[in-house]
C-alpha positions as CSV (number, residue, x, y, z in Angstrom):
1,M,115.5,4.8,1.2
2,P,115.6,4.1,4.8
3,E,118.7,6.1,5.4
4,S,117.1,9.3,3.9
5,A,114.1,8.8,6.1
6,N,116.2,8.7,9.1
7,Y,118.1,11.8,8.0
8,A,114.8,13.8,7.6
9,S,113.6,12.8,11.0
10,T,116.7,14.0,12.7
11,R,116.4,17.6,11.3
12,R,115.3,20.1,13.9
13,R,112.1,21.9,13.3
14,P,112.3,25.7,13.4
15,R,111.1,27.4,16.7
16,P,108.3,30.1,16.5
17,A,110.1,32.5,18.8
18,L,113.2,32.4,16.6
19,I,111.1,33.1,13.6
20,V,109.5,36.2,15.3
21,V,112.9,37.5,16.3
22,I,114.2,37.2,12.7
23,V,111.1,38.9,11.3
24,L,111.4,41.8,13.8
25,A,115.1,42.2,13.0
26,H,114.3,42.5,9.3
27,L,111.5,45.0,10.0
28,L,113.9,47.2,12.1
29,A,116.5,47.0,9.4
30,I,113.9,48.1,6.8
31,Y,112.7,50.9,9.2
32,G,116.2,52.2,9.7
33,L,117.0,52.2,6.0
34,T,113.7,53.9,5.2
35,R,114.4,56.8,7.7
36,V,117.8,57.3,6.2
37,F,116.8,57.2,2.5
38,A,113.1,58.2,2.7
39,P,112.3,60.2,5.8
40,G,109.1,61.7,4.5
41,V,107.5,58.2,4.2
42,V,108.4,57.4,7.8
43,A,106.9,60.6,9.1
44,S,103.6,60.0,7.3
45,V,103.4,56.5,8.6
46,E,104.0,57.7,12.2
47,E,101.3,60.3,11.9
48,A,98.9,57.7,10.6
49,V,99.7,55.3,13.5
50,V,99.5,58.0,16.2
51,A,96.2,59.3,14.7
52,A,94.8,55.8,15.1
53,F,95.5,56.0,18.9
54,T,94.5,59.6,19.5
55,V,92.3,60.0,22.7
56,T,90.1,63.1,23.1
57,I,89.7,64.2,26.7
58,T,86.6,66.3,27.3
59,A,86.7,68.7,30.3
60,P,83.5,68.8,32.4
61,P,81.4,71.9,32.0
62,E,82.1,74.6,34.5
63,Q,79.4,74.8,37.2
64,E,77.7,78.1,37.5
65,P,78.1,79.6,41.1
66,E,75.0,79.2,43.2
67,P,73.2,82.4,43.8
68,E,73.6,83.8,47.4
69,P,70.5,83.5,49.5
70,D,68.6,86.7,49.9
71,A,69.3,88.4,53.2
72,G,66.3,88.2,55.6
73,A,64.4,91.3,56.5
74,A,65.8,93.2,59.5
75,G,64.0,92.5,62.7
76,E,62.4,95.1,64.9
77,Q,64.8,97.3,66.8
78,G,65.2,96.1,70.3
79,V,64.4,98.2,73.3
80,E,67.5,100.2,74.4
81,A,68.8,98.8,77.7
82,V,69.1,101.5,80.3
83,P,71.6,100.5,83.0
84,K,70.3,100.6,86.5
85,P,71.9,103.5,88.5
86,V,74.3,102.3,91.1
87,T,74.0,104.1,94.3
88,A,77.0,104.1,96.6
89,P,76.1,103.2,100.2
90,P,76.2,106.3,102.5
91,P,79.5,106.6,104.3
92,R,79.5,105.5,107.9
93,L,80.0,108.5,110.0
94,P,81.7,108.0,113.3
95,V,79.5,108.3,116.3
96,P,80.5,111.5,118.0
97,Q,81.7,111.0,121.5
98,T,79.9,113.1,123.9
99,T,82.4,115.1,126.0
100,P,81.0,116.6,129.1
101,V,81.4,120.3,129.1
102,P,83.5,121.3,132.1
103,R,81.7,123.3,134.7
104,A,82.5,126.9,135.1
105,S,84.3,127.9,138.2
106,S,82.0,128.8,141.0
107,T,81.2,132.4,141.3
108,G,80.0,132.2,144.9
109,A,81.5,133.5,148.0
110,A,85.1,132.6,149.0
111,N,83.9,130.2,151.7
112,T,81.9,128.1,149.2
113,S,83.7,128.7,145.9
114,G,85.3,125.6,144.3
115,A,83.4,123.2,146.6
116,R,82.2,119.9,145.1
117,D,78.6,118.9,144.6
118,S,76.9,117.1,147.5
119,G,77.6,113.4,147.7
120,E,81.0,113.7,145.9
121,G,83.2,114.0,148.9
122,T,85.1,116.8,150.5
123,G,85.4,120.1,148.6
124,A,88.5,122.2,148.2
125,G,88.9,125.2,150.5
126,G,89.0,128.7,149.3
127,E,92.0,131.1,149.6
128,G,92.9,132.3,153.0
129,L,92.7,135.9,154.2
130,G,95.7,138.1,154.8
131,T,95.6,137.3,158.5
132,G,95.9,133.6,157.8
133,S,92.3,132.7,158.1
134,G,90.9,130.2,155.7
135,A,87.8,129.8,153.7
136,G,85.7,126.8,153.3
137,G,84.9,124.3,150.5
138,G,81.9,122.1,149.8
139,G,80.6,119.1,151.8
140,Q,78.8,115.9,151.0
141,G,75.7,114.0,151.9
142,G,72.8,112.4,150.2
143,G,69.9,114.7,149.2
144,I,71.7,117.8,150.2
145,A,70.4,120.9,148.5
146,A,72.8,123.5,150.1
147,R,76.4,122.9,151.1
148,P,78.0,124.0,154.4
149,S,79.6,127.5,154.4
150,V,81.7,129.5,156.9
151,R,79.4,131.7,159.0
152,S,81.9,133.4,161.4
153,G,85.4,133.2,162.8
154,E,88.9,133.3,161.4
155,L,92.4,132.1,162.1
156,N,95.2,134.6,162.6
157,Q,98.7,133.3,161.7
158,A,100.4,135.8,163.9
159,R,98.4,135.0,167.1
160,D,97.2,131.5,166.6
161,F,100.3,129.7,165.2
162,P,103.8,129.3,166.6
163,V,106.7,130.9,164.8
164,P,108.4,128.1,162.9
165,E,112.2,127.7,162.5
166,G,113.4,130.3,160.1
167,G,110.6,132.8,160.9
168,R,107.0,133.2,159.7
169,Q,108.3,133.9,156.2
170,A,109.4,130.2,156.0
171,R,105.8,129.2,155.6
172,F,104.6,132.0,153.3
173,G,103.0,130.6,150.1
174,K,102.2,127.3,151.8
175,S,99.0,125.8,153.1
176,V,97.3,123.1,155.3
177,T,94.1,121.4,154.3
178,V,91.9,119.7,156.8
179,V,88.6,117.8,156.4
180,F,85.9,117.5,159.0
181,T,82.1,117.1,159.6
182,V,79.9,120.2,159.9
183,T,77.2,119.2,162.3
184,A,73.5,120.4,162.1
185,D,74.3,123.1,164.6
186,G,77.2,124.5,162.6
187,R,80.2,123.1,164.5
188,A,83.2,121.1,163.2
189,R,84.0,117.7,164.5
190,D,86.0,114.6,163.4
191,C,88.7,116.8,161.9
192,G,91.8,115.4,160.2
193,V,94.7,116.7,158.1
194,A,94.3,116.0,154.4
195,S,97.5,117.6,153.2
196,T,100.2,120.0,154.6
197,Q,103.2,122.0,153.3
198,V,104.3,123.5,156.6
199,D,106.1,122.4,159.7
200,P,104.5,119.8,162.1
201,D,103.8,122.2,164.9
202,T,101.8,124.5,162.6
203,T,100.0,121.6,161.1
204,A,99.0,120.2,164.4
205,R,97.3,123.5,165.4
206,V,94.9,123.8,162.5
207,C,92.2,121.2,163.5
208,P,91.9,122.4,167.1
209,L,91.7,126.0,166.0
210,V,89.0,125.2,163.4
211,V,86.9,123.3,166.0
212,E,87.3,126.1,168.5
213,K,87.0,129.3,166.5
214,I,85.1,128.7,163.2
215,R,81.3,128.4,163.0
216,F,79.5,127.2,159.9
217,N,76.1,127.3,158.2
218,P,75.1,123.6,158.1
219,A,74.1,121.8,154.9
220,T,70.4,121.6,154.3
221,R,68.0,119.4,152.4
222,A,65.6,120.8,149.8
223,D,63.0,121.4,152.6
224,G,65.5,123.4,154.6
225,T,66.2,120.8,157.2
226,P,69.9,121.1,158.4
227,V,72.0,117.9,158.1
228,E,75.5,116.9,158.8
229,A,78.0,117.0,155.9
230,R,81.7,116.6,155.3
231,Y,83.6,119.8,154.5
232,G,87.1,120.8,153.5
233,Y,88.9,123.8,154.8
234,R,92.3,125.2,153.6
235,V,94.5,127.6,155.5
236,D,96.9,129.6,153.3
237,F,99.8,131.4,154.9
238,R,100.6,134.8,153.3
239,P,102.6,137.9,154.2
240,L,100.7,140.3,156.4
């Protein structure tokens, strides 16, 4: 008796996991045999099992689109903008330069033609006569209303001047200009040569001859009072 008891105690107890594995193996074997020999039964069983786990998914209802808001009433028409006219500035015109009009040539007598105004200095002498006599120009002086002018006398190139080297024709077309003061009594003084184109001997004779032989109308003020004034006198040498 004691030996049998010891033998029973030494037997191993079956494990639960092993039992589960054995049961599953038998079930799989039965399932495989059933699909082979009775496939219709397996299909009906699968449908029943799947139907038990069918989940119905319900889609949410479609939302209706929100109505568009009514367009507001149109506002009042604005006032049409009128652009301000742009005015270009007036072009700058150049200031015209005033050019003095040249004075016309004098139309007076030969002894006063071409003379300067009073106070501007000596005037140019007029053309000489055929005999070699010269004509006067204008004088100067403050407040002078009338310039000096030749009153009488002349110079003769044949009688009054020496014959230059080469003959008288050597000085034809040439001239000598002298400047002097016409006194209140109409005589010349303080004479000097302003320019010459002839020989020295002829040039040196002009001033003494003017002082000796030529008489002048003196310059006068506005009231007629005679006054001294400078005067220019030119002697032109021309063929007789």
